[in-house]
Phi, psi and omega in degrees: 000152173288151180253154180269074181180164164258095196297341182251025176243162182289136172282136179305151177299132179243139183271135174263131182267131163221117187061233177262358188261169172238142170239131184262140182229128178250144171210169180235158178272135176294141179295141181291139177226152166280118187239026169102178182265155179308154177274158177281179176099207175298133178252148175265131183217155180236139175230159194224129159281170176294135180227178174305146187304307190286328173293314175304314179300313184294319197243332185261301183289340174284344175092004190301306180290321178298326178297330176298303181305310180305318183292312186292318179300324178287324183277324192232137175256104179277146176285340179221156175295141165239140186238153168239134171246121178269108196246163180283169176296324177301315181292316178302318177291322179299323178281346179072037186234143183252348178205185183302134188210134173263124181258110189296324185293338181254000190041048192217135169270126171258125193232102182286141172298326181304330176294318178296316182297319181292316177299323178294319180295318176297326180287320179297313175307316178300311181307314184300318186266336189211301190282334180060059177281146172279170177300316185291329179291317179294328173292322180303308176293318182298312181299316176299315186290323180289328173300317184295315179302316179292319172310314186299313181291320172299325175303315179300319181296316181293327181292317179293316186288326185256007177057051180281130175298140185240102185246353176232026182092148182298320192278322179288329173295314181293321174300315179303314182293323178297324182287327182290317179295322176304305187284332175272322198245331184274139178297332185278344172056228187300340186300333186290299180292330177289331182284320177295327176296323180292320183294312179297324177284335176290321182283331173296324183293322187264002190274343186069198180295137182296139173261176176303319179300322182291321176294327181270355180300138179280352180278346186079178182282145184297317182299322180300310184299319181296316180289332168305312177296314176301320177300327180292312179297318180298315180294335175291335187199070189301322178293334188266353184232036182293342175293343176288352180265352184252163181101163187290340180232038182282176178296123182303141175308320183295335177269314184305328186287340178272340192295317178305311180297312183297317183294311178307315179296324181294311175301310177305317182286325172288333176292318176294320177293321181265355190313313181296347182247002181273139180267170175263007180277345183248205185235006174297309172285135177288156180298142179084355183280134178253097182296148175295162176293147175296139179285152183275169181298321174303315179295323178295316181295317180299313179297324177297312183303315185294325183270356186300133180297137178241138180298136181098346178300000000 
């Protein structure tokens, strides 16, 4: 399917909004490559309810969401299928969800079209008041950000399916895995986390003073998540992303100096954690890396029994 972009051209500079100031972020699109056939075993798939015409054009007919599934199938051999359903408002209400959500018992990500529409409206509002995005730039940022969100929700599914230890919270873990998939495996590369950073900062701008519920939310603050994404992009190639250090609301130097170490540790740790399930068809594993064998279901059950919490431990 056709993509809504010139994939081998530079993406225009996009402005990130924090308060009343602007910080400029430039990125380029990774060159398309043939990275092998989908792996056997459990598969990732996406299905669609009817949605708003423009949203469907941007994400369904362009193949953007199907591309996420293809990337994950190329990179990871899952024990079971994982599905994403892009659902109508009615289905979202029936499921009791207000935004993209992974439901473990269904092994399914439910992604409401309403979330896409609301995200579009947030970016249009930003364009009206500050950033002056063109229509095509709004669509570009929106499509990239929605791809990242889908990676994030599938990351929840992988954490659940592969019994990945979660030591820093579910949401931060899913963000980190989505970022690594974006930077290592997706042809759009840094465009995905930087675009979701734009969306997070836009929402922070319109969110007002944080409430008690905001402090208690397991997702963390929008600005925190945005700068985590920016830090990972900068850390992945500091010399190529010096523009992220300039401007009135750029990545602070005290954080920037840690970003290369944090990014390298993030990639190393995810490779170690997912190694038994990663394939050689993609780019997540480095050349010559020999992953350990996947544990059998019996071995996984035995480990779970051994580690089961006992009262008084």
